[in-house]
C-alpha positions in Angstrom: 32.9 4.5 -6.0 28.9 5.8 -4.7 28.5 5.0 -0.6 27.0 2.9 0.7 24.5 5.8 2.0 23.4 6.7 -2.2 23.6 3.0 -3.1 20.5 2.5 -0.6 18.6 5.8 -1.9 18.9 4.8 -5.2 17.5 1.2 -4.1 14.6 2.8 -1.9 14.1 4.6 -5.2 13.3 1.6 -7.1 11.3 0.2 -4.1 8.7 3.4 -4.3 9.2 2.8 -8.7 8.0 -1.0 -7.9 5.4 0.5 -5.4 3.9 2.4 -8.3 3.9 -0.2 -10.9 1.7 -2.4 -8.4 -1.3 -0.1 -9.7 0.3 -0.9 -13.4 -0.1 -4.4 -12.8 -3.3 -3.9 -11.1 -4.4 -2.4 -14.3 -3.0 -5.3 -16.8 -4.4 -8.1 -15.0 -7.5 -9.5 -15.8 -9.2 -11.0 -12.4 -11.2 -9.3 -10.8 -9.6 -7.6 -7.5 -10.7 -10.9 -4.7 -8.9 -13.2 -6.9 -6.1 -11.2 -7.8 -5.3 -10.6 -3.9 -5.7 -14.2 -3.2 -3.1 -15.0 -5.8 -0.7 -12.4 -4.6 -1.0 -13.7 -0.9 -0.8 -17.0 -1.7 2.3 -17.2 -3.9 4.0 -14.0 -1.7 3.6 -16.7 0.9 5.3 -19.4 -0.1 8.1 -17.2 -1.3 8.2 -15.6 2.1 8.3 -19.3 3.9 10.8 -19.9 1.7 13.0 -17.0 2.5 12.5 -17.5 6.0 13.6 -21.7 5.8 16.4 -20.3 3.9 17.4 -17.8 6.7 16.8 -20.3 9.5 14.6 -17.4 10.8 12.4 -19.1 14.1 8.4 -18.8 12.9 7.2 -19.7 16.5 5.6 -16.3 18.2 3.0 -16.3 21.3 -0.3 -17.1 20.5 -1.7 -13.7 21.8 0.7 -11.9 19.2 -0.4 -14.5 16.1 -3.9 -13.5 16.1 -3.0 -9.9 16.2 -1.0 -10.8 13.5 -4.0 -12.8 11.7 -6.4 -9.0 12.2 -4.0 -7.2 10.4 -3.3 -9.8 8.1 -6.8 -8.8 7.3 -6.8 -5.3 7.0 -4.0 -5.4 4.7 -6.2 -7.8 2.4 -9.1 -5.3 2.8 -7.0 -3.2 1.7 -5.5 -4.2 -1.8 -9.1 -5.6 -2.3 -10.4 -2.3 -2.2 -6.8 -1.1 -4.1 -7.3 -3.1 -7.0 -11.3 -2.9 -7.3 -10.9 0.7 -7.3 -8.5 0.7 -10.7 -11.1 -2.0 -12.5 -14.1 0.4 -11.9 -12.1 3.7 -12.4 -8.6 3.8 -13.2 -4.9 4.4 -12.4 -4.9 7.9 -11.6 -8.1 7.9 -9.8 -7.2 5.1 -7.4 -3.3 6.9 -6.6 -4.7 10.2 -6.0 -7.1 8.8 -3.5 -4.4 6.5 -1.7 -2.8 9.4 -1.0 -5.5 10.5 1.6 -3.8 8.2 3.9 -2.0 11.0 5.4 -5.3 12.5 6.6 -6.7 9.3 7.9 -3.1 8.7 9.8 -3.7 12.2 12.1 -6.9 10.6 13.5 -6.1 7.0 13.9 -2.3 7.6 15.2 -3.6 9.5 18.5 -5.8 6.5 19.0 -3.1 4.0 18.9 -0.3 6.1 20.3 -2.2 7.9 23.1 -1.2 11.2 21.8 -3.1 14.6 21.1 -4.5 15.3 17.5 -2.3 18.2 16.4 -3.5 21.3 14.1 -1.3 21.3 11.4 -2.3 17.5 10.8 -6.3 19.1 11.0 -5.3 22.0 8.3 -3.6 19.6 6.5 -6.6 17.2 6.4 -9.2 20.4 5.2 -6.6 20.4 2.2 -7.0 16.7 1.6 -10.3 17.2 1.6 -10.5 19.9 -0.9 -8.3 18.2 -3.4 -10.8 15.4 -3.1 -13.4 17.5 -3.6 -11.7 19.3 -7.1 -11.3 15.7 -8.5 -15.0 14.1 -7.7 -16.1 17.7 -9.5 -14.1 16.8 -12.6 -14.5 13.2 -12.5 -17.9 11.9 -10.9 -18.1 9.4 -13.3 -15.9 7.5 -11.0 -17.5 7.8 -7.8 -17.4 4.1 -6.6 -13.9 4.3 -7.9 -13.2 7.5 -5.9 -14.7 5.4 -2.7 -12.8 2.9 -2.9 -9.8 4.2 -3.1 -10.3 6.5 0.0 -11.3 3.0 1.8 -7.9 1.3 0.3 -6.4 4.3 2.1 -7.9 3.7 5.1 -7.3 0.1 5.5 -3.7 0.6 4.8 -3.4 3.3 7.1 -4.9 1.1 10.0 -2.3 -1.6 8.4 0.4 1.1 9.2 -0.5 1.8 12.4 -0.7 -1.6 13.7 2.4 -2.8 12.1 4.4 0.1 13.4 4.0 -1.6 16.6 5.0 -5.4 16.1 8.2 -4.3 13.9 9.5 -3.1 17.0 9.1 -6.3 19.0 9.4 -9.4 16.3 11.0 -9.6 12.7 9.1 -7.8 9.9 9.3 -11.0 7.5 7.6 -13.8 10.5 4.9 -10.7 10.4 4.6 -10.3 6.5 4.7 -14.2 6.3 1.7 -14.5 9.0 -0.3 -11.7 7.4 0.0 -13.1 3.9 -1.1 -16.9 5.4 -4.3 -15.0 7.2 -4.9 -12.8 4.3 -5.1 -15.9 2.0 -7.3 -17.5 5.0 -10.0 -14.8 5.2 -10.2 -14.3 1.3 -10.8 -18.1 1.5 -13.4 -18.5 3.3 -15.4 -15.4 2.1 -15.2 -17.1 -1.2 -16.0 -20.8 0.2 -19.6 -19.1 1.0 -19.7 -16.8 -1.9 -22.2 -18.1 -4.2 -19.5 -16.9 -7.4 -16.9 -18.2 -4.9 -14.1 -21.1 -6.1 -14.8 -22.4 -9.0 -13.6 -24.3 -12.4 -12.5 -21.0 -14.2 -10.8 -19.7 -10.8 -7.8 -21.7 -11.3 -8.0 -21.3 -15.3 -4.9 -18.5 -16.0 -4.4 -17.3 -18.6 0.0 -17.5 -19.3 -0.3 -13.3 -19.1 -2.3 -13.2 -16.0 0.0 -16.0 -14.2 3.2 -13.7 -15.3 1.4 -10.6 -14.0 1.0 -12.4 -10.9 4.5 -13.8 -10.4 6.1 -10.0 -10.9 3.2 -9.0 -8.5 3.6 -11.6 -5.6 7.4 -12.1 -6.0 9.0 -8.6 -6.9 6.0 -6.3 -6.1 5.1 -8.0 -2.6 7.9 -10.4 -1.1 10.7 -8.2 -2.4 9.6 -5.3 -1.5 8.8 -6.2 2.2 12.2 -8.0 2.6 14.1 -4.7 0.9 12.8 -1.9 2.4 13.4 -3.2 6.2 17.2 -3.6 4.8 17.0 0.0 3.0 16.1 0.9 6.8 18.9 -0.2 8.2 20.9 2.7 6.4 18.5 5.3 5.7 16.4 7.5 8.3 12.8 6.4 9.0 11.8 10.0 8.2 13.4 9.8 4.4 12.1 6.6 3.9 8.1 7.7 4.6 9.1 10.9 2.8 10.2 8.6 -0.8 7.3 6.6 0.0 5.0 9.6 -0.5 6.3 9.8 -4.2 4.3 7.0 -5.2 1.9 8.3 -6.4 3.4 10.6 -8.9 5.6 7.6 -10.1 2.1 6.1 -10.0 0.7 8.3 -12.4 3.5 9.5 -15.0 3.7 5.2 -15.4 0.0 5.3 -16.1 -0.1 8.0 -18.1 2.8 6.7 -20.4 1.4 3.2 -20.4 -2.5 4.2 -21.1 -2.8 7.8 -22.7 -6.3 7.1 -23.5 -7.7 6.3 -19.8 -5.9 8.1 -17.3 -5.6 11.6 -19.2 -7.5 13.9 -16.9 -9.3 17.2 -16.5 -6.8 19.7 -15.6 -8.4 20.2 -12.1 -7.9 16.5 -11.4 -4.3 17.0 -11.4 -4.3 19.9 -9.3 -6.8 18.2 -7.0 -3.9 15.5 -6.8 -1.7 17.9 -6.2 -3.0 19.3 -3.4 -2.9 16.0 -2.3 0.3 15.0 -2.6 2.2 18.1 -1.9 0.3 18.2 1.4 1.6 14.3 2.0 5.2 15.4 1.7 4.4 18.4 3.4 3.1 16.4 6.4 6.1 14.7 6.2 8.8 17.1 6.4 6.8 18.6 9.4 6.6 15.4 11.1 10.9 15.6 11.0 11.1 19.0 12.2 9.2 18.7 15.2 10.9 15.3 15.5 14.3 17.1 16.0 13.2 20.4 17.8 12.2 17.1 21.1 16.1 15.8 20.6 17.8 16.7 23.4 
C-alpha cells in the first residue's frame, strides 16, 4: 500500500497540473479577462461559503484584518486579470514564462515585508531571469504587450503570496480565501459599473461551453485547489510544496503545445529563455531550503 506521504505527493502534483491547466481554460473561455475573473471569483466565493458553512467554520475576523483581506483580494484579482489578459493578447507559453519571473520580484518584496536583508544570490538569480526575459523579447517582440502583462501578473502574484503568508499564520486559509474572493468581486464590479463597456445585456449571456469551462475553473482550479493545497501542507514540507509548484509553467507549456500546437510552437530561443527562467526559479528554491537547514540548531 502506498504511504500517506506518497499519496499526498501525487496529490500535490495533481494540484500543480491543475494550476497549469488554468492557463488552458483561459485560452478556451471566450470572455474578456475582466469578465472571466469576475465570474471566477463570484462562483468560487459561493462555493467557498458553502464549504465553510458545511464545515461550520467561524467567519468572524476583526475589522482591521478584514480590510487587509480585502486589499489582498484586490491584488489577486489584478493578478488574475493581467494573467488572462496576457493569454488573450499573446499565448499560454509567453504568459507562463513571464509568470515565472515572480521569484525575481520576491527577492525584493520579501525583504520589505519581513524586514530582512537582500541576499546576494537572489540578485544574481534575478539578473539571470532578466537575461531569460531579454532572450524571449528578442524573438517574440510581437508579443510585447503579453510579455508586459505576464510580468505584471507575476508581480501581483508575488505581492499576494507575501501578504497571504502573514495571514495564514493567524487565520483559517479558507476564511481568508472567501473574503479575498468577495473583495475581488466587489472591486471588479465597481470598475465594471463605472466603465462604459461594463455590465451590459451580453455580460450574462454566456455560451454553454463558457459556463462549463468557468465552472471547472472556479470549482476545481480555484476553490478545490485552495482548500487541497492547505491540506497537503499538513503532510509535505513547505519547501517541497513551493518547489513542486514551480513546475507549473512546465506543465502548462507542455499542455499548451499538445492542445494548441499551431499557436504555441515558438522560436527555439524562446525555450532557451524560458528554461533559464524556470531553472533559476527551481535553483532559488533549492538554495533557500539549504539555507534553512543550516540555520536549524
